[in-house]
DSSP file (Angstrom, degrees, kcal/mol; ACC not computed):
  #  RESIDUE AA STRUCTURE BP1 BP2  ACC     N-H-->O    O-->H-N    N-H-->O    O-->H-N    TCO  KAPPA ALPHA  PHI   PSI    X-CA   Y-CA   Z-CA
    1    1 A X              0   0    0      0, 0.0     2,-0.3     0, 0.0     0, 0.0   0.000 360.0 360.0 360.0 145.3    6.5   16.6   -5.1
    2    2 A X        -     0   0    0     27,-0.1     2,-0.6     1,-0.0    35,-0.0  -0.631 360.0-150.3 -85.6 133.4    6.6   13.1   -3.6
    3    3 A X        -     0   0    0     -2,-0.3     2,-0.4    35,-0.0    35,-0.2  -0.919  18.0-150.9 -96.8 121.3    3.7   10.8   -3.6
    4    4 A X  E     -a   38   0A   0     33,-3.5    35,-3.1    -2,-0.6     2,-0.5  -0.730   9.9-165.9 -94.7 139.8    3.8    8.5   -0.6
    5    5 A X  E     -a   39   0A   0     -2,-0.4     2,-0.4    33,-0.2    35,-0.2  -0.956   7.3-166.9-127.1 113.1    2.3    5.0   -0.6
    6    6 A X  E     -a   40   0A   0     33,-2.7    35,-2.6    -2,-0.5     2,-0.4  -0.815  14.2-138.2 -98.1 134.4    2.0    3.4    2.7
    7    7 A X  E     -a   41   0A   0     -2,-0.4     2,-0.3    33,-0.2    35,-0.2  -0.757  26.2-178.3 -90.7 141.9    1.2   -0.3    3.0
    8    8 A X  E     -a   42   0A   0     33,-1.8    35,-2.5    -2,-0.4     9,-0.0  -0.927  34.9 -87.4-134.4 157.5   -1.3   -1.2    5.7
    9    9 A X    >   -     0   0    0     -2,-0.3     3,-1.6    33,-0.2    -1,-0.0  -0.308  41.1-116.7 -62.5 151.7   -2.8   -4.5    6.9
   10   10 A X  T 3  S+     0   0    0      1,-0.3    -1,-0.1    32,-0.1    32,-0.1   0.771 110.7  56.4 -64.0 -27.7   -5.9   -5.6    4.9
   11   11 A X  T 3  S+     0   0    0      2,-0.0    -1,-0.3     0, 0.0     2,-0.2   0.320  76.7 122.5 -92.4  10.0   -8.2   -5.3    8.0
   12   12 A X    <   -     0   0    0     -3,-1.6     2,-0.1     1,-0.1    -4,-0.1  -0.487  51.1-145.8 -71.2 140.7   -7.4   -1.7    8.7
   13   13 A X     >  -     0   0    0     -2,-0.2     4,-1.8     1,-0.1     3,-0.2  -0.421  31.3 -93.5 -98.3 177.5  -10.4    0.6    8.8
   14   14 A X  H  > S+     0   0    0      1,-0.2     4,-2.0     2,-0.2     5,-0.1   0.831 123.2  57.4 -62.1 -34.9  -10.7    4.2    7.7
   15   15 A X  H  > S+     0   0    0      2,-0.2     4,-1.7     1,-0.2    -1,-0.2   0.904 106.1  49.4 -64.2 -41.7  -10.1    5.4   11.3
   16   16 A X  H  > S+     0   0    0      1,-0.2     4,-1.5    -3,-0.2    -2,-0.2   0.894 111.8  48.0 -64.3 -40.8   -6.8    3.6   11.5
   17   17 A X  H  X S+     0   0    0     -4,-1.8     4,-2.4     1,-0.2    -1,-0.2   0.841 106.9  57.2 -70.1 -32.4   -5.7    5.0    8.2
   18   18 A X  H  X S+     0   0    0     -4,-2.0     4,-2.6     2,-0.2    -1,-0.2   0.888 103.0  54.4 -62.3 -39.6   -6.7    8.5    9.4
   19   19 A X  H  X S+     0   0    0     -4,-1.7     4,-2.2     1,-0.2    -1,-0.2   0.919 109.1  48.2 -59.9 -43.0   -4.3    8.1   12.3
   20   20 A X  H  X S+     0   0    0     -4,-1.5     4,-2.6     2,-0.2    -2,-0.2   0.905 109.8  52.6 -61.9 -42.7   -1.5    7.3    9.8
   21   21 A X  H  X S+     0   0    0     -4,-2.4     4,-2.3     1,-0.2    -2,-0.2   0.920 109.2  49.3 -60.1 -43.2   -2.5   10.4    7.7
   22   22 A X  H  X S+     0   0    0     -4,-2.6     4,-2.8     1,-0.2    -1,-0.2   0.913 112.6  47.8 -62.5 -42.1   -2.3   12.6   10.8
   23   23 A X  H  X S+     0   0    0     -4,-2.2     4,-2.1     2,-0.2    -2,-0.2   0.880 109.8  51.3 -66.2 -37.1    1.1   11.2   11.6
   24   24 A X  H  <>S+     0   0    0     -4,-2.6     5,-2.4     2,-0.2     6,-0.8   0.901 112.3  48.0 -66.4 -40.2    2.4   11.6    8.1
   25   25 A X  H ><5S+     0   0    0     -4,-2.3     3,-1.9    -5,-0.2    -2,-0.2   0.958 111.7  48.8 -63.4 -51.4    1.2   15.3    8.3
   26   26 A X  H 3<5S+     0   0    0     -4,-2.8    -1,-0.2     1,-0.3    -2,-0.2   0.855 108.9  54.6 -60.1 -34.7    2.8   15.9   11.7
   27   27 A X  T 3<5S-     0   0    0     -4,-2.1    -1,-0.3    -5,-0.2    -2,-0.2   0.528 116.9-115.6 -76.6  -4.8    6.1   14.3   10.4
   28   28 A X  T < 5S+     0   0    0     -3,-1.9    -3,-0.2    -4,-0.3    -2,-0.1   0.614  82.1 121.2  83.1  12.6    6.1   16.8    7.5
   29   29 A X  S   <S+     0   0    0     -5,-2.4     2,-0.3    -6,-0.2    -4,-0.2   0.834  77.9  28.1 -78.6 -30.4    5.6   14.2    4.8
   30   30 A X  S    S-     0   0    0     -6,-0.8    -2,-0.2    -9,-0.1    -1,-0.2  -0.961  75.8-127.7-130.8 150.0    2.4   15.8    3.5
   31   31 A X  S    S+     0   0    0     -2,-0.3     2,-0.3     1,-0.1    -1,-0.1   0.810  90.2   3.4 -65.4 -33.2    1.1   19.4    3.6
   32   32 A X  S >  S-     0   0    0      1,-0.0     3,-1.8    -3,-0.0    -1,-0.1  -0.968  75.8-106.6-149.3 160.9   -2.3   18.5    5.1
   33   33 A X  T 3  S+     0   0    0     -2,-0.3    -9,-0.1     1,-0.3   -11,-0.1   0.721 120.5  51.6 -62.7 -19.4   -4.1   15.5    6.5
   34   34 A X  T 3  S+     0   0    0    -12,-0.0    -1,-0.3   -13,-0.0     4,-0.0   0.300  80.7 139.0-100.6  11.0   -6.3   15.5    3.3
   35   35 A X    X   -     0   0    0     -3,-1.8     3,-0.8     1,-0.2   -10,-0.0  -0.240  52.3-145.2 -58.4 140.7   -3.4   15.6    0.9
   36   36 A X  T 3  S+     0   0    0      1,-0.2    -1,-0.2     3,-0.0    -3,-0.0   0.379  89.9  84.3 -82.6   3.8   -3.7   13.4   -2.2
   37   37 A X  T 3  S+     0   0    0    -34,-0.1   -33,-3.5     1,-0.1     2,-0.5   0.394  80.7  68.5 -87.6   3.8    0.1   13.0   -2.0
   38   38 A X  E <   +a    4   0A   0     -3,-0.8     2,-0.3   -35,-0.2   -33,-0.2  -0.988  64.3 175.3-124.2 123.6   -0.4   10.1    0.5
   39   39 A X  E     -a    5   0A   0    -35,-3.1   -33,-2.7    -2,-0.5     2,-0.4  -0.872  19.9-137.7-122.6 156.3   -2.0    6.9   -0.7
   40   40 A X  E     -a    6   0A   0     -2,-0.3     2,-0.4   -35,-0.2   -33,-0.2  -0.945  13.5-172.1-116.6 141.1   -2.6    3.5    1.0
   41   41 A X  E     -a    7   0A   0    -35,-2.6   -33,-1.8    -2,-0.4     2,-0.1  -0.998  27.9-120.1-129.8 126.9   -2.1    0.1   -0.4
   42   42 A X  E >>  -a    8   0A   0     -2,-0.4     4,-2.1   -35,-0.2     3,-0.6  -0.398  28.5-116.8 -66.6 144.8   -3.2   -3.1    1.4
   43   43 A X  H 3> S+     0   0    0    -35,-2.5     4,-2.5     1,-0.3     5,-0.2   0.837 111.7  53.3 -57.0 -40.1   -0.3   -5.4    2.1
   44   44 A X  H 3> S+     0   0    0      1,-0.2     4,-2.2     2,-0.2    -1,-0.3   0.886 110.3  49.2 -64.8 -34.7   -1.5   -8.3   -0.1
   45   45 A X  H <> S+     0   0    0     -3,-0.6     4,-2.2     2,-0.2    -2,-0.2   0.898 111.5  48.6 -67.9 -38.5   -1.8   -6.0   -3.0
   46   46 A X  H  X S+     0   0    0     -4,-2.1     4,-2.2     2,-0.2    -2,-0.2   0.882 111.1  50.7 -65.8 -38.6    1.7   -4.6   -2.5
   47   47 A X  H  X S+     0   0    0     -4,-2.5     4,-2.6    -5,-0.2    -2,-0.2   0.919 110.6  49.1 -62.0 -45.0    3.0   -8.1   -2.2
   48   48 A X  H  X S+     0   0    0     -4,-2.2     4,-2.2     2,-0.2    -2,-0.2   0.933 111.8  48.1 -63.0 -47.1    1.4   -9.2   -5.4
   49   49 A X  H  X S+     0   0    0     -4,-2.2     4,-2.6     1,-0.2    -1,-0.2   0.897 112.4  49.2 -60.7 -41.9    2.7   -6.1   -7.3
   50   50 A X  H  X S+     0   0    0     -4,-2.2     4,-3.0     2,-0.2     5,-0.3   0.929 109.3  52.0 -64.5 -44.7    6.2   -6.7   -5.9
   51   51 A X  H  X S+     0   0    0     -4,-2.6     4,-1.8     1,-0.2    -2,-0.2   0.920 112.7  45.3 -59.4 -42.5    6.1  -10.4   -6.9
   52   52 A X  H  X S+     0   0    0     -4,-2.2     4,-1.2    -5,-0.2     5,-0.4   0.948 115.7  46.3 -66.4 -46.2    5.1   -9.5  -10.5
   53   53 A X  H  < S+     0   0    0     -4,-2.6     3,-0.3     1,-0.2    -2,-0.2   0.930 117.6  41.4 -63.5 -46.2    7.7   -6.7  -10.8
   54   54 A X  H  < S+     0   0    0     -4,-3.0    -1,-0.2     1,-0.2    -2,-0.2   0.752 109.3  57.7 -75.4 -25.0   10.6   -8.7   -9.3
   55   55 A X  H  < S-     0   0    0     -4,-1.8    -1,-0.2    -5,-0.3    -2,-0.2   0.785  91.3-142.7 -78.9 -24.8    9.9  -12.0  -11.1
   56   56 A X     <  +     0   0    0     -4,-1.2     2,-0.3    -3,-0.3    -3,-0.1   0.527  47.5 149.1  75.5   2.9   10.0  -10.4  -14.6
   57   57 A X        -     0   0    0     -5,-0.4     2,-0.7     1,-0.1    -1,-0.3  -0.540  43.0-140.3 -73.0 131.8    7.2  -12.6  -15.7
   58   58 A X        -     0   0    0     -2,-0.3     2,-0.4    -3,-0.1    -1,-0.1  -0.838  20.1-160.8 -92.6 116.6    5.0  -11.0  -18.3
   59   59 A X        -     0   0    0     -2,-0.7     2,-0.2     4,-0.1     3,-0.1  -0.812  12.4-128.9-105.4 141.3    1.4  -11.8  -17.7
   60   60 A X    >   -     0   0    0     -2,-0.4     3,-2.5     1,-0.1    -1,-0.0  -0.493  43.5 -84.4 -78.3 150.4   -1.4  -11.6  -20.2
   61   61 A X  T 3  S+     0   0    0      1,-0.3    -1,-0.1    -2,-0.2     3,-0.1  -0.335 119.8  23.2 -54.4 133.6   -4.6   -9.6  -19.4
   62   62 A X  T 3  S+     0   0    0      1,-0.3    -1,-0.3    -3,-0.1    -2,-0.0   0.311  90.7 137.7  87.7  -5.9   -7.0  -11.8  -17.4
   63   63 A X    <   -     0   0    0     -3,-2.5     2,-0.3     1,-0.0    -1,-0.3  -0.344  42.3-144.0 -67.6 154.3   -4.1  -14.2  -16.3
   64   64 A X        +     0   0    0     -3,-0.1     2,-0.3     2,-0.0    -4,-0.1  -0.889  21.6 171.4-120.9 151.3   -4.3  -15.3  -12.6
   65   65 A X        -     0   0    0     -2,-0.3     2,-0.4     2,-0.0   -17,-0.0  -0.955  22.6-130.8-149.6 167.3   -1.6  -15.9  -10.1
   66   66 A X        -     0   0    0     -2,-0.3     2,-0.5     2,-0.0    -2,-0.0  -0.980   9.2-164.2-127.8 132.1   -1.5  -16.6   -6.3
   67   67 A X        -     0   0    0     -2,-0.4     2,-0.6     2,-0.0   -19,-0.1  -0.981  12.3-154.5-111.4 123.3    0.6  -15.0   -3.7
   68   68 A X        -     0   0    0     -2,-0.5     2,-0.8     2,-0.0    -2,-0.0  -0.878   3.0-162.2-102.8 118.1    0.8  -16.8   -0.4
   69   69 A X        +     0   0    0     -2,-0.6     2,-0.1     1,-0.1    -2,-0.0  -0.863  11.1 177.9 -99.3 108.3    1.6  -14.8    2.6
   70   70 A X        +     0   0    0     -2,-0.8    -1,-0.1     3,-0.0    -2,-0.0  -0.243  30.5 147.7-102.5  43.7    2.8  -17.0    5.4
   71   71 A X        -     0   0    0      1,-0.1    -2,-0.0    -2,-0.1     0, 0.0   0.024  63.9 -85.5 -72.5-177.3    3.3  -14.2    7.9
   72   72 A X              0   0    0      1,-0.2    -1,-0.1     0, 0.0    -2,-0.0   0.662 360.0 360.0 -68.2 -21.6    3.0  -14.2   11.6
   73   73 A X              0   0    0      0, 0.0    -1,-0.2     0, 0.0    -3,-0.0   0.381 360.0 360.0-128.5 360.0   -0.7  -13.5   11.8
């Protein structure tokens, strides 16, 4: 079974994510609106994980890095 991870803006509240859950259910992506097969990831977290993965840089535990999002808003 597929686990879906939707990225959402950092300022979205639970009600906004619930709308996305309902839409995912109606679209047939998940069996029910309460399915654990849909997860949410805030966009800055997704950007950070992508930067680490694509850079190939190996970071030690406790290391720090900065991702700058110069997006439209």
